[in-house]
C-alpha positions as a Python dict, from the first residue, in 0.01 Angstrom:
ca = {
    (1, 'X'): (0, 0, 0),
    (2, 'X'): (-170, -26, -322),
    (3, 'X'): (-527, 171, -348),
    (4, 'X'): (-511, 223, 16),
    (5, 'X'): (-767, 530, -35),
    (6, 'X'): (-823, 479, -380),
    (7, 'X'): (-1153, 240, -328),
    (8, 'X'): (-1379, 503, -181),
    (9, 'X'): (-1711, 525, -304),
    (10, 'X'): (-2059, 512, -94),
    (11, 'X'): (-1949, 814, 103),
    (12, 'X'): (-1946, 1167, 273),
    (13, 'X'): (-1691, 1217, 529),
    (14, 'X'): (-1299, 1184, 591),
    (15, 'X'): (-1060, 1038, 412),
    (16, 'X'): (-1121, 672, 580),
    (17, 'X'): (-1478, 750, 719),
    (18, 'X'): (-1828, 742, 566),
    (19, 'X'): (-2072, 998, 749),
    (20, 'X'): (-2396, 903, 484),
    (21, 'X'): (-2626, 583, 547),
    (22, 'X'): (-2966, 734, 626),
    (23, 'X'): (-3130, 858, 335),
    (24, 'X'): (-3239, 1191, 525),
    (25, 'X'): (-2845, 1302, 513),
    (26, 'X'): (-2825, 1245, 129),
    (27, 'X'): (-3090, 1481, 112),
    (28, 'X'): (-2984, 1725, 420),
    (29, 'X'): (-2627, 1678, 531),
    (30, 'X'): (-2668, 1904, 805),
    (31, 'X'): (-2825, 1578, 1088),
    (32, 'X'): (-2636, 1663, 1354),
    (33, 'X'): (-2926, 1824, 1549),
    (34, 'X'): (-3208, 1574, 1386),
    (35, 'X'): (-3427, 1368, 1693),
    (36, 'X'): (-3544, 1107, 1439),
    (37, 'X'): (-3438, 767, 1358),
    (38, 'X'): (-3096, 877, 1176),
    (39, 'X'): (-2992, 1017, 1501),
    (40, 'X'): (-2893, 672, 1625),
    (41, 'X'): (-2545, 766, 1411),
    (42, 'X'): (-2559, 1112, 1394),
    (43, 'X'): (-2712, 1240, 1722),
    (44, 'X'): (-2767, 971, 1980),
    (45, 'X'): (-2834, 1140, 2247),
    (46, 'X'): (-3084, 1377, 2080),
    (47, 'X'): (-3317, 1083, 2087),
    (48, 'X'): (-3423, 1127, 2388),
    (49, 'X'): (-3636, 1451, 2319),
    (50, 'X'): (-3811, 1179, 2018),
    (51, 'X'): (-4016, 943, 1974),
    (52, 'X'): (-4159, 758, 2264),
    (53, 'X'): (-4133, 385, 2177),
    (54, 'X'): (-3983, 151, 1912),
    (55, 'X'): (-3871, 259, 1570),
    (56, 'X'): (-3665, 126, 1281),
    (57, 'X'): (-3521, 208, 944),
    (58, 'X'): (-3358, 25, 652),
    (59, 'X'): (-3175, 257, 385),
    (60, 'X'): (-3043, 150, 43),
    (61, 'X'): (-2800, 382, -151),
    (62, 'X'): (-2662, 321, -488),
    (63, 'X'): (-2336, 510, -628),
    (64, 'X'): (-2123, 578, -944),
    (65, 'X'): (-1816, 745, -911),
    (66, 'X'): (-1496, 795, -1154),
    (67, 'X'): (-1098, 813, -1021),
    (68, 'X'): (-939, 946, -1339),
    (69, 'X'): (-581, 1010, -1360),
    (70, 'X'): (-490, 1264, -1677),
    (71, 'X'): (-75, 1176, -1732),
    (72, 'X'): (174, 1400, -1951),
    (73, 'X'): (450, 1233, -2002),
    (74, 'X'): (699, 1162, -2308),
    (75, 'X'): (707, 810, -2352),
    (76, 'X'): (310, 777, -2313),
    (77, 'X'): (338, 913, -2689),
    (78, 'X'): (498, 592, -2801),
    (79, 'X'): (263, 332, -2597),
    (80, 'X'): (-99, 546, -2638),
    (81, 'X'): (-41, 779, -2944),
    (82, 'X'): (-31, 1060, -2711),
    (83, 'X'): (211, 1252, -2432),
    (84, 'X'): (-116, 1298, -2246),
    (85, 'X'): (-348, 1005, -2176),
    (86, 'X'): (-631, 957, -1925),
    (87, 'X'): (-625, 624, -1704),
    (88, 'X'): (-1001, 605, -1613),
    (89, 'X'): (-1104, 447, -1275),
    (90, 'X'): (-1438, 298, -1270),
    (91, 'X'): (-1563, 260, -911),
    (92, 'X'): (-1898, 78, -833),
    (93, 'X'): (-2058, -82, -552),
    (94, 'X'): (-2385, -287, -532),
    (95, 'X'): (-2676, -112, -353),
    (96, 'X'): (-2559, -35, -1),
    (97, 'X'): (-2805, -96, 305),
    (98, 'X'): (-2774, 86, 636),
    (99, 'X'): (-3022, -43, 922),
    (100, 'X'): (-3136, 208, 1237),
    (101, 'X'): (-3335, 82, 1549),
    (102, 'X'): (-3442, 285, 1848),
    (103, 'X'): (-3615, 211, 2181),
    (104, 'X'): (-3682, 502, 2388),
    (105, 'X'): (-3885, 510, 2717),
    (106, 'X'): (-3894, 838, 2929),
    (107, 'X'): (-3553, 998, 2967),
    (108, 'X'): (-3380, 665, 2845),
    (109, 'X'): (-3331, 591, 2490),
    (110, 'X'): (-3091, 297, 2357),
    (111, 'X'): (-2984, 278, 1981),
    (112, 'X'): (-2799, 115, 1708),
    (113, 'X'): (-2674, 152, 1397),
    (114, 'X'): (-2513, -117, 1124),
    (115, 'X'): (-2373, 18, 762),
    (116, 'X'): (-2087, 63, 613),
    (117, 'X'): (-1873, 297, 841),
    (118, 'X'): (-1540, 349, 619),
    (119, 'X'): (-1505, 347, 242),
    (120, 'X'): (-1717, 53, 106),
    (121, 'X'): (-1664, -18, -277),
    (122, 'X'): (-1458, -121, -550),
    (123, 'X'): (-1224, 14, -842),
    (124, 'X'): (-1071, -78, -1133),
    (125, 'X'): (-835, 38, -1392),
    (126, 'X'): (-857, -152, -1664),
    (127, 'X'): (-527, -47, -1837),
    (128, 'X'): (-349, 6, -1484),
    (129, 'X'): (-227, 296, -1340),
    (130, 'X'): (94, 545, -1495),
    (131, 'X'): (286, 483, -1192),
    (132, 'X'): (344, 49, -1259),
    (133, 'X'): (320, 114, -1661),
    (134, 'X'): (565, 402, -1720),
    (135, 'X'): (808, 272, -1434),
    (136, 'X'): (798, -55, -1673),
    (137, 'X'): (792, 122, -1998),
    (138, 'X'): (1124, 384, -1838),
    (139, 'X'): (1289, 57, -1773),
    (140, 'X'): (1288, -116, -2062),
    (141, 'X'): (1345, 182, -2285),
    (142, 'X'): (1675, 249, -2092),
    (143, 'X'): (1748, -34, -2244),
    (144, 'X'): (1689, -3, -2609),
    (145, 'X'): (1329, -175, -2589),
    (146, 'X'): (1025, 72, -2703),
    (147, 'X'): (681, 35, -2598),
    (148, 'X'): (614, -83, -3037),
    (149, 'X'): (846, -353, -2968),
    (150, 'X'): (588, -551, -2733),
    (151, 'X'): (290, -583, -2607),
    (152, 'X'): (179, -403, -2238),
    (153, 'X'): (-112, -581, -2013),
    (154, 'X'): (-187, -418, -1706),
    (155, 'X'): (-474, -386, -1474),
    (156, 'X'): (-539, -294, -1137),
    (157, 'X'): (-834, -335, -890),
    (158, 'X'): (-906, -319, -540),
    (159, 'X'): (-1203, -360, -297),
    (160, 'X'): (-1223, -165, 40),
    (161, 'X'): (-1521, -205, 321),
    (162, 'X'): (-1497, -114, 685),
    (163, 'X'): (-1833, -267, 809),
    (164, 'X'): (-1949, -135, 1134),
    (165, 'X'): (-2230, -191, 1414),
    (166, 'X'): (-2291, 40, 1732),
    (167, 'X'): (-2484, 85, 2047),
    (168, 'X'): (-2554, 401, 2181),
    (169, 'X'): (-2718, 398, 2535),
    (170, 'X'): (-2857, 794, 2601),
    (171, 'X'): (-3006, 923, 2896),
    (172, 'X'): (-3187, 1284, 2927),
    (173, 'X'): (-2981, 1467, 3226),
    (174, 'X'): (-3183, 1730, 3310),
    (175, 'X'): (-3515, 1941, 3092),
    (176, 'X'): (-3265, 2052, 2873),
    (177, 'X'): (-2941, 1843, 2804),
    (178, 'X'): (-2847, 1448, 2744),
    (179, 'X'): (-2596, 1285, 2679),
    (180, 'X'): (-2522, 932, 2557),
    (181, 'X'): (-2224, 705, 2546),
    (182, 'X'): (-2149, 386, 2270),
    (183, 'X'): (-1933, 167, 2123),
    (184, 'X'): (-1886, 58, 1750),
    (185, 'X'): (-1736, -271, 1596),
    (186, 'X'): (-1559, -245, 1317),
    (187, 'X'): (-1463, -501, 1039),
    (188, 'X'): (-1201, -396, 757),
    (189, 'X'): (-1237, -654, 471),
    (190, 'X'): (-1031, -554, 141),
    (191, 'X'): (-781, -761, -143),
    (192, 'X'): (-618, -603, -406),
    (193, 'X'): (-549, -760, -771),
    (194, 'X'): (-314, -674, -1052),
    (195, 'X'): (-68, -705, -1328),
    (196, 'X'): (164, -512, -1506),
    (197, 'X'): (316, -756, -1787),
    (198, 'X'): (567, -670, -2128),
    (199, 'X'): (565, -970, -2351),
    (200, 'X'): (561, -1094, -2703),
    (201, 'X'): (897, -928, -2782),
    (202, 'X'): (978, -1056, -3136),
    (203, 'X'): (1326, -1143, -3077),
    (204, 'X'): (1304, -1184, -2641),
    (205, 'X'): (999, -1306, -2595),
    (206, 'X'): (835, -1238, -2245),
    (207, 'X'): (1030, -935, -2090),
    (208, 'X'): (907, -804, -1714),
    (209, 'X'): (618, -882, -1535),
    (210, 'X'): (442, -811, -1201),
    (211, 'X'): (162, -1013, -1072),
    (212, 'X'): (-17, -962, -735),
    (213, 'X'): (-342, -1107, -541),
    (214, 'X'): (-370, -983, -178),
    (215, 'X'): (-630, -999, 93),
    (216, 'X'): (-675, -762, 435),
    (217, 'X'): (-887, -808, 725),
    (218, 'X'): (-886, -646, 1045),
    (219, 'X'): (-1101, -534, 1379),
    (220, 'X'): (-1107, -227, 1522),
    (221, 'X'): (-1301, -60, 1790),
    (222, 'X'): (-1443, 257, 1844),
    (223, 'X'): (-1566, 477, 2155),
    (224, 'X'): (-1848, 746, 2122),
    (225, 'X'): (-1957, 1027, 2346),
    (226, 'X'): (-2224, 1294, 2230),
    (227, 'X'): (-2403, 1539, 2419),
    (228, 'X'): (-2747, 1747, 2325),
    (229, 'X'): (-2867, 2052, 2452),
    (230, 'X'): (-3239, 2117, 2379),
    (231, 'X'): (-3438, 2427, 2473),
    (232, 'X'): (-3771, 2500, 2305),
    (233, 'X'): (-3719, 2539, 1906),
    (234, 'X'): (-3302, 2570, 1993),
    (235, 'X'): (-3058, 2260, 1955),
    (236, 'X'): (-2687, 2255, 1979),
    (237, 'X'): (-2534, 1882, 2007),
    (238, 'X'): (-2179, 1783, 1985),
    (239, 'X'): (-2015, 1388, 1929),
    (240, 'X'): (-1686, 1275, 1911),
    (241, 'X'): (-1562, 927, 1766),
    (242, 'X'): (-1171, 820, 1940),
    (243, 'X'): (-919, 729, 1670),
    (244, 'X'): (-977, 366, 1575),
    (245, 'X'): (-657, 171, 1517),
    (246, 'X'): (-708, -106, 1260),
    (247, 'X'): (-394, -276, 1190),
    (248, 'X'): (-420, -560, 862),
    (249, 'X'): (-247, -846, 784),
    (250, 'X'): (-172, -954, 412),
    (251, 'X'): (-275, -1305, 308),
    (252, 'X'): (-91, -1303, -4),
    (253, 'X'): (-210, -1525, -249),
    (254, 'X'): (11, -1481, -550),
    (255, 'X'): (289, -1225, -588),
    (256, 'X'): (545, -1271, -873),
    (257, 'X'): (814, -1018, -1007),
    (258, 'X'): (1007, -1169, -1278),
    (259, 'X'): (1228, -1047, -1582),
    (260, 'X'): (1258, -1290, -1877),
    (261, 'X'): (1570, -1514, -1984),
    (262, 'X'): (1551, -1302, -2294),
    (263, 'X'): (1589, -1002, -2180),
    (264, 'X'): (1845, -1102, -1897),
    (265, 'X'): (2056, -1235, -2179),
    (266, 'X'): (2055, -950, -2401),
    (267, 'X'): (2130, -688, -2078),
    (268, 'X'): (2418, -898, -1992),
    (269, 'X'): (2520, -920, -2414),
    (270, 'X'): (2489, -590, -2449),
    (271, 'X'): (2692, -473, -2152),
    (272, 'X'): (2905, -749, -2031),
    (273, 'X'): (3086, -535, -1774),
    (274, 'X'): (2802, -376, -1597),
    (275, 'X'): (2491, -582, -1694),
    (276, 'X'): (2533, -827, -1369),
    (277, 'X'): (2486, -481, -1194),
    (278, 'X'): (2201, -363, -1368),
    (279, 'X'): (2017, -723, -1338),
    (280, 'X'): (2064, -644, -954),
    (281, 'X'): (1877, -292, -976),
    (282, 'X'): (1586, -397, -1175),
    (283, 'X'): (1575, -676, -898),
    (284, 'X'): (1572, -445, -646),
    (285, 'X'): (1331, -189, -819),
    (286, 'X'): (1080, -468, -839),
    (287, 'X'): (1123, -602, -481),
    (288, 'X'): (1104, -240, -359),
    (289, 'X'): (748, -281, -537),
    (290, 'X'): (635, -586, -389),
    (291, 'X'): (758, -572, -90),
    (292, 'X'): (421, -447, 81),
    (293, 'X'): (242, -680, -57),
    (294, 'X'): (412, -996, 147),
    (295, 'X'): (213, -1261, 339),
    (296, 'X'): (204, -1148, 695),
    (297, 'X'): (316, -731, 604),
    (298, 'X'): (77, -551, 838),
    (299, 'X'): (-78, -208, 728),
    (300, 'X'): (-263, 65, 901),
    (301, 'X'): (-538, 175, 819),
    (302, 'X'): (-688, 347, 1106),
    (303, 'X'): (-1001, 539, 1114),
    (304, 'X'): (-943, 901, 1244),
    (305, 'X'): (-1087, 1096, 1581),
    (306, 'X'): (-1415, 1284, 1456),
    (307, 'X'): (-1521, 1568, 1657),
    (308, 'X'): (-1896, 1699, 1512),
    (309, 'X'): (-2070, 2007, 1629),
    (310, 'X'): (-2434, 2131, 1542),
    (311, 'X'): (-2659, 2402, 1578),
    (312, 'X'): (-3032, 2369, 1495),
    (313, 'X'): (-3325, 2575, 1483),
    (314, 'X'): (-3681, 2563, 1404),
    (315, 'X'): (-3814, 2858, 1252),
    (316, 'X'): (-4176, 2758, 1210),
    (317, 'X'): (-4340, 2412, 1330),
    (318, 'X'): (-4297, 2311, 922),
    (319, 'X'): (-3977, 2454, 870),
    (320, 'X'): (-3588, 2383, 1050),
    (321, 'X'): (-3250, 2432, 944),
    (322, 'X'): (-2893, 2325, 1073),
    (323, 'X'): (-2547, 2395, 1022),
    (324, 'X'): (-2292, 2175, 1127),
    (325, 'X'): (-1901, 2122, 1148),
    (326, 'X'): (-1688, 1796, 1146),
    (327, 'X'): (-1321, 1754, 1226),
    (328, 'X'): (-1165, 1407, 1127),
    (329, 'X'): (-812, 1395, 1275),
    (330, 'X'): (-649, 1197, 996),
    (331, 'X'): (-264, 1366, 1074),
    (332, 'X'): (-289, 1113, 1370),
    (333, 'X'): (-433, 804, 1204),
    (334, 'X'): (-189, 588, 1087),
    (335, 'X'): (-194, 472, 741),
    (336, 'X'): (60, 265, 576),
    (337, 'X'): (448, 422, 546),
    (338, 'X'): (303, 687, 769),
    (339, 'X'): (124, 879, 492),
    (340, 'X'): (-60, 1111, 714),
    (341, 'X'): (216, 1263, 797),
    (342, 'X'): (218, 1412, 442),
    (343, 'X'): (-114, 1606, 528),
    (344, 'X'): (-121, 1963, 561),
    (345, 'X'): (-402, 1938, 830),
    (346, 'X'): (-700, 1687, 935),
    (347, 'X'): (-1004, 1699, 705),
    (348, 'X'): (-1240, 2011, 805),
    (349, 'X'): (-1629, 1961, 685),
    (350, 'X'): (-1889, 2245, 656),
    (351, 'X'): (-2246, 2141, 635),
    (352, 'X'): (-2602, 2342, 599),
    (353, 'X'): (-2911, 2215, 578),
    (354, 'X'): (-3286, 2314, 546),
    (355, 'X'): (-3625, 2102, 570),
    (356, 'X'): (-3951, 2166, 519),
    (357, 'X'): (-4328, 2001, 579),
    (358, 'X'): (-4550, 2115, 291),
    (359, 'X'): (-4824, 1928, 496),
    (360, 'X'): (-4912, 1625, 709),
    (361, 'X'): (-4798, 1394, 417),
    (362, 'X'): (-4485, 1567, 228),
    (363, 'X'): (-4149, 1687, 361),
    (364, 'X'): (-3875, 1837, 107),
    (365, 'X'): (-3532, 1940, 228),
    (366, 'X'): (-3182, 1995, 68),
    (367, 'X'): (-2860, 2099, 203),
    (368, 'X'): (-2462, 2163, 85),
    (369, 'X'): (-2122, 1980, 225),
    (370, 'X'): (-1765, 2172, 168),
    (371, 'X'): (-1460, 1919, 250),
    (372, 'X'): (-1112, 2010, 291),
    (373, 'X'): (-891, 1742, 318),
    (374, 'X'): (-556, 1903, 364),
    (375, 'X'): (-394, 1743, 60),
    (376, 'X'): (-62, 1811, -51),
    (377, 'X'): (185, 1675, -355),
    (378, 'X'): (335, 1454, -118),
    (379, 'X'): (15, 1227, 8),
    (380, 'X'): (-108, 1219, -352),
    (381, 'X'): (-55, 890, -547),
    (382, 'X'): (-155, 657, -856),
    (383, 'X'): (-306, 411, -619),
    (384, 'X'): (-407, 648, -298),
    (385, 'X'): (-589, 984, -381),
    (386, 'X'): (-851, 1203, -267),
    (387, 'X'): (-994, 1562, -412),
    (388, 'X'): (-1180, 1812, -238),
    (389, 'X'): (-1523, 1889, -293),
    (390, 'X'): (-1847, 2060, -272),
    (391, 'X'): (-2148, 1832, -246),
    (392, 'X'): (-2533, 1892, -250),
    (393, 'X'): (-2797, 1713, -210),
    (394, 'X'): (-3199, 1724, -240),
    (395, 'X'): (-3488, 1472, -193),
    (396, 'X'): (-3799, 1470, 23),
    (397, 'X'): (-4003, 1208, 231),
    (398, 'X'): (-4342, 1111, 216),
    (399, 'X'): (-4567, 981, 513),
    (400, 'X'): (-4751, 671, 401),
    (401, 'X'): (-4951, 639, 733),
    (402, 'X'): (-4914, 744, 1069),
    (403, 'X'): (-4618, 519, 1165),
    (404, 'X'): (-4493, 435, 804),
    (405, 'X'): (-4223, 705, 624),
    (406, 'X'): (-4108, 699, 228),
    (407, 'X'): (-3737, 891, 206),
    (408, 'X'): (-3598, 938, -105),
    (409, 'X'): (-3262, 1152, -240),
    (410, 'X'): (-3044, 1221, -473),
    (411, 'X'): (-2685, 1393, -416),
    (412, 'X'): (-2355, 1443, -639),
    (413, 'X'): (-1995, 1575, -524),
    (414, 'X'): (-1834, 1868, -693),
    (415, 'X'): (-1472, 1779, -696),
    (416, 'X'): (-1176, 1995, -729),
    (417, 'X'): (-888, 1860, -987),
    (418, 'X'): (-547, 1825, -824),
    (419, 'X'): (-247, 1857, -1019),
    (420, 'X'): (46, 1741, -938),
    (421, 'X'): (408, 1854, -1176),
    (422, 'X'): (736, 1678, -1112),
    (423, 'X'): (1080, 1733, -1311),
    (424, 'X'): (1170, 1384, -1227),
    (425, 'X'): (839, 1187, -1281),
    (426, 'X'): (860, 869, -1086),
    (427, 'X'): (1250, 890, -1085),
    (428, 'X'): (1322, 865, -1464),
    (429, 'X'): (1491, 1244, -1485),
    (430, 'X'): (1192, 1361, -1679),
    (431, 'X'): (903, 1625, -1644),
    (432, 'X'): (565, 1473, -1569),
    (433, 'X'): (216, 1565, -1459),
    (434, 'X'): (-69, 1409, -1282),
    (435, 'X'): (-392, 1544, -1265),
    (436, 'X'): (-603, 1352, -1043),
    (437, 'X'): (-1006, 1443, -1088),
    (438, 'X'): (-1319, 1237, -963),
    (439, 'X'): (-1693, 1244, -994),
    (440, 'X'): (-1982, 1095, -736),
    (441, 'X'): (-2358, 1048, -790),
    (442, 'X'): (-2557, 879, -534),
    (443, 'X'): (-2905, 800, -520),
    (444, 'X'): (-3130, 681, -195),
    (445, 'X'): (-3444, 506, -67),
    (446, 'X'): (-3503, 444, 247),
    (447, 'X'): (-3811, 326, 498),
    (448, 'X'): (-3869, 439, 870),
    (449, 'X'): (-4125, 247, 1061),
    (450, 'X'): (-4237, 382, 1442),
    (451, 'X'): (-4417, 82, 1634),
}
């Protein structure tokens, strides 16, 4: 399915799951042992050691991201003036909010979090993507129609948000051990828009075209459990989220795949014996490309089961550090066409962070994260790809009053390019290469308030 993972923007985490909601995460990453308000997501059981009474937090993040494909293929020389061409994908999102609230009384803590829990943004390729452009161009070239004989118009764009709201109840079982249970409701909202059209041939007129406009929506629910062991300066915490089944259904507003009359007549005139069979083969190719977008077709976008393990230590009353591990079981979270089976393994994340109170008013922190998706050549596609990364974040907090705290942050991800070489690029019988690359930058600001 088009853009099944290509629209991820506001994110740290697995292929379909975000983990960055609170600004404290962006500036430290390893928040799995925190007792602050962001524990409503990262460590719900730990809230029983936190602030007594009500507290809330409102956070805003602004991301910028590119998702580019640099393709090397002989036909591109005629199409773009060079055998190597970069198809630039601009990913964006508006200001992205997240809301936290918690109440603690003695041994009991109740918390909630509302945010964009998966994906979260838009991506647009103003010149389309190579898998569609090269497919169409190669098909026409096989009939003697070269790219300099027609005008190619191509654009692809998509949106993908998974909104979530969760409720947790935590209880301190002993002086050192707490546990929490929770449930999150997830709402998937996405669309896919695009066209690839070859027209204005001086003799044949319009040649061939593909247009689509599809909306997708669905609900899914996630049970959550967490435990926290806390004694003195030492904390160990774990959290588990079950797999979330999300099964979307297409609402197809437009779906057209057509060949111009001039092209059909030219194919039959050039090869009267095999012309009809050639037209049927072209029609079958177009049908194969449009089948996933037909009205009523269902596509899976499961959010994988997630296990987090964290250990934290308070070195001094002002200095704290934490290490954390995340495992996203992506190989058992269903995707369209069972693409999850092509992954080498689920996603492994390793996080570390440190936080220091300069004084009673100012706090600074920094952290890092390594993400390994278990990618394979078979998993990568022009319309859906990921890249392993290292991320770094930093920022600080200011206690404006005894009850009001301001958080600010910046983090960026440093991605490893992924190269896929093929001796039979897109079924053309000719060698070609795709190099997938990404960039990501996020700034954030948030307010915590204790009543």
